[in-house]
C-alpha positions as CSV (number, residue, x, y, z in Angstrom):
1,M,196.5,154.8,109.4
2,P,195.9,151.0,109.4
3,I,191.9,151.5,109.0
4,G,192.6,153.7,106.1
5,Y,194.9,151.1,104.4
6,S,192.3,148.4,105.0
7,N,189.7,150.4,103.1
8,W,191.9,151.3,100.3
9,K,194.5,148.6,100.0
10,N,193.5,147.6,96.5
11,F,194.4,151.0,95.2
12,C,197.7,151.5,97.0
13,L,201.1,151.4,95.3
14,D,204.1,149.7,97.1
15,L,206.3,152.5,98.0
16,R,209.3,150.6,99.5
17,D,211.5,151.4,96.6
18,T,210.8,155.1,96.3
19,E,213.0,157.9,97.1
20,L,210.2,159.3,99.4
21,Y,210.4,156.2,101.6
22,T,214.2,156.7,102.0
23,W,213.6,160.0,103.7
24,Q,211.5,158.5,106.5
25,L,213.9,158.4,109.5
26,D,211.5,156.2,111.7
27,K,210.5,153.3,109.3
28,G,208.4,151.7,112.1
29,I,205.5,154.2,111.7
30,A,205.0,153.5,108.0
31,I,202.1,151.2,107.0
32,T,203.3,147.8,105.9
33,S,201.8,144.6,104.7
34,G,204.2,141.7,104.2
35,D,207.3,143.2,102.5
36,G,205.4,146.1,100.9
37,V,205.1,149.8,102.2
38,Y,201.7,151.2,101.6
39,G,201.6,154.4,103.7
40,I,204.2,157.0,104.6
41,P,203.3,159.7,107.2
42,Y,203.5,163.2,106.4
43,V,202.4,164.6,109.8
44,V,203.2,163.2,113.4
45,E,200.7,164.5,116.0
46,G,200.8,164.2,119.8
47,Y,197.8,164.5,122.2
48,G,196.8,164.3,125.7
49,I,195.3,166.6,128.4
50,I,196.3,170.1,127.9
51,Y,196.5,172.3,131.0
52,N,197.1,176.0,131.7
53,D,200.2,176.2,133.9
54,A,199.5,179.7,135.2
55,I,196.1,178.3,136.9
56,M,197.9,175.1,138.1
57,Q,200.7,177.2,139.8
58,K,197.9,179.3,141.4
59,Y,196.3,176.1,142.7
60,F,199.6,174.5,144.0
61,A,200.3,177.8,145.8
62,L,196.9,177.5,147.7
63,S,197.7,176.8,151.5
64,S,194.4,174.9,151.7
65,K,195.0,172.4,148.9
66,A,194.4,168.8,149.7
67,V,197.2,167.3,147.8
68,S,200.8,166.8,149.1
69,F,202.6,167.6,145.7
70,S,203.4,171.0,144.4
71,S,203.5,170.8,140.6
72,M,202.1,169.0,137.7
73,E,205.4,167.3,137.2
74,E,204.5,165.1,140.3
75,V,201.3,164.0,138.5
76,D,202.1,160.7,136.9
77,N,198.9,158.6,137.3
78,F,195.1,158.8,137.4
79,D,194.8,158.8,141.1
80,K,197.0,161.9,141.4
81,L,195.1,163.6,138.6
82,K,191.8,162.9,140.1
83,A,192.9,164.2,143.5
84,V,194.2,167.4,141.9
85,V,191.1,167.9,139.7
86,E,188.5,167.2,142.4
87,D,190.3,169.5,144.8
88,M,190.5,172.2,142.2
89,T,186.7,172.0,141.8
90,R,186.4,172.6,145.5
91,H,188.5,175.6,145.0
92,K,187.3,176.9,141.7
93,D,186.1,180.2,143.2
94,D,189.6,180.9,144.5
95,L,191.1,180.0,141.0
96,E,188.5,182.1,139.3
97,I,187.5,179.3,137.0
98,E,184.0,177.9,136.1
99,G,185.3,174.1,136.0
100,V,188.4,172.3,135.8
101,F,187.9,170.8,132.3
102,A,186.4,172.4,129.4
103,F,183.3,170.5,128.3
104,T,183.2,167.2,126.6
105,S,181.6,167.9,123.2
106,F,179.5,165.1,122.1
107,G,177.7,166.9,119.2
108,S,177.6,165.0,116.0
109,G,180.9,164.9,114.2
110,E,182.7,166.3,117.3
111,D,183.2,163.0,119.2
112,W,186.5,162.1,117.5
113,R,188.5,163.2,120.6
114,W,186.7,160.3,122.5
115,Q,186.0,157.6,119.8
116,T,189.7,157.7,118.5
117,H,192.0,159.6,120.6
118,L,190.9,158.6,124.2
119,A,189.8,155.1,123.1
120,N,193.4,154.5,121.7
121,V,194.8,154.3,125.4
122,P,192.7,151.4,126.7
123,V,193.0,149.6,123.4
124,Y,196.8,150.0,123.4
125,F,197.0,148.6,126.9
126,A,194.8,145.7,126.1
127,F,197.0,144.9,123.0
128,R,200.2,145.1,125.2
129,D,198.8,143.0,128.1
130,K,197.3,140.0,125.9
131,N,199.7,140.3,122.8
132,I,196.7,140.8,120.5
133,S,197.2,140.9,116.9
134,D,195.0,143.0,114.4
135,T,193.1,139.8,113.6
136,D,192.1,138.8,117.1
137,T,189.0,139.7,119.0
138,L,189.4,142.6,121.4
139,D,187.5,142.7,124.6
140,F,187.2,146.1,126.2
141,T,189.4,145.1,129.2
142,Y,189.9,148.6,130.4
143,A,186.2,149.9,129.9
144,E,186.0,150.9,133.6
145,N,189.2,153.0,133.3
146,Y,187.9,154.6,130.0
147,K,184.7,155.4,132.0
148,N,186.5,156.8,135.0
149,I,188.3,159.4,132.9
150,F,185.1,160.5,131.2
151,D,183.4,160.8,134.7
152,L,186.3,163.0,135.7
153,Y,186.1,165.2,132.7
154,I,182.2,165.5,132.9
155,G,181.9,165.8,136.7
156,N,184.5,168.6,137.0
157,S,183.7,170.6,133.8
158,C,182.0,174.0,133.3
159,T,178.9,172.6,131.7
160,I,176.0,170.3,133.0
161,P,176.0,166.9,131.3
162,T,172.6,167.2,129.6
163,T,173.9,170.0,127.3
164,L,177.1,168.2,126.0
165,S,175.5,167.0,122.8
166,K,175.0,170.6,121.6
167,K,178.6,171.7,122.3
168,S,181.5,171.8,119.7
169,V,185.3,171.3,120.1
170,S,185.6,175.2,119.2
171,D,183.3,176.1,122.1
172,S,185.5,173.7,124.2
173,M,188.7,175.5,123.2
174,E,187.1,178.9,123.8
175,E,186.4,178.0,127.4
176,F,190.0,177.1,127.9
177,A,191.3,180.1,126.0
178,L,189.1,182.4,128.2
179,E,190.4,180.8,131.3
180,K,187.0,179.5,132.3
181,A,188.7,176.0,132.5
182,A,192.2,174.8,133.4
183,M,192.3,171.7,131.4
184,V,191.0,170.2,128.1
185,Q,191.8,167.0,126.1
186,N,193.3,168.0,122.7
187,G,196.5,167.8,120.7
188,N,199.5,169.9,119.6
189,W,197.5,171.6,116.9
190,A,195.3,173.3,119.6
191,W,197.5,176.3,120.1
192,S,196.2,178.0,116.9
193,Q,192.6,177.2,118.2
194,I,193.5,178.9,121.5
195,A,195.4,181.9,120.1
196,S,192.6,182.7,117.5
197,V,190.0,183.1,120.3
198,E,189.0,186.7,120.6
199,D,190.3,188.0,124.1
200,N,192.4,184.8,124.7
201,K,193.9,185.0,128.1
202,V,196.4,182.0,127.9
203,L,200.0,182.6,127.2
204,E,201.7,180.2,124.8
205,E,204.4,179.3,127.5
206,N,201.6,178.3,129.8
207,V,200.3,175.6,127.4
208,K,201.5,172.3,128.8
209,Y,200.6,168.6,128.3
210,L,199.8,165.7,130.5
211,P,199.4,161.9,129.2
212,L,195.9,160.4,129.3
213,Y,196.0,158.8,132.7
214,M,193.2,156.3,133.4
215,G,194.5,154.1,136.3
216,I,196.2,151.4,134.2
217,D,199.2,149.5,135.6
218,G,202.3,151.0,134.1
219,E,201.0,154.3,133.1
220,E,203.5,156.2,135.2
221,S,206.0,155.7,132.4
222,Q,203.4,156.6,129.8
223,G,204.1,159.6,127.5
224,L,201.9,161.5,125.3
225,C,200.0,159.6,122.6
226,I,201.6,160.0,119.1
227,G,199.8,159.3,116.0
228,T,200.3,160.1,112.2
229,A,198.2,161.2,109.2
230,F,199.0,160.0,105.7
């Protein structure tokens, strides 16, 4: 990652002439500086909002639902997501869930989903809108959007906010696996966490993903966030 390179650049070998670099199909995701290549990804990860499609289908089948659309395929921005989530909270007894979102873990060492993954979205759009380079000062243009999705998570979860500092990501994934919650923010590595929970109720084919919508212009065409490890 670029931050890792900035910390270790004095110890990095230029890989541009190596056979390893010729194997990389997408050269655009390598870490470069000038003409040099100093980082080659070995893993490409994707992340967003995971949802249990079985619970979502149950919700969309409700005759009393407040939204006009009938599947998650129609949810392509924050306003639609918010409408679905808040209406599901009103129907959580019908859906047999404790909350729409699994809790937002704020424990020490457990906040990487928010400090990096979630924060990447408003930072990306700020870079896009202002043509910011990595040497410019970044103002938090979309701070309110970032706050809005946090409020959606916390206000429609299984857990009261005052307990979040004591919760872990593993606890959060267990809530999702036991179908106490319908959604959770995490990545494509999460199935192993879900499947390993004792008495897991979620079928693999019902694990679906939604992009991290925050109400930013242009998000309707946004896909899942993709990142690399080196």
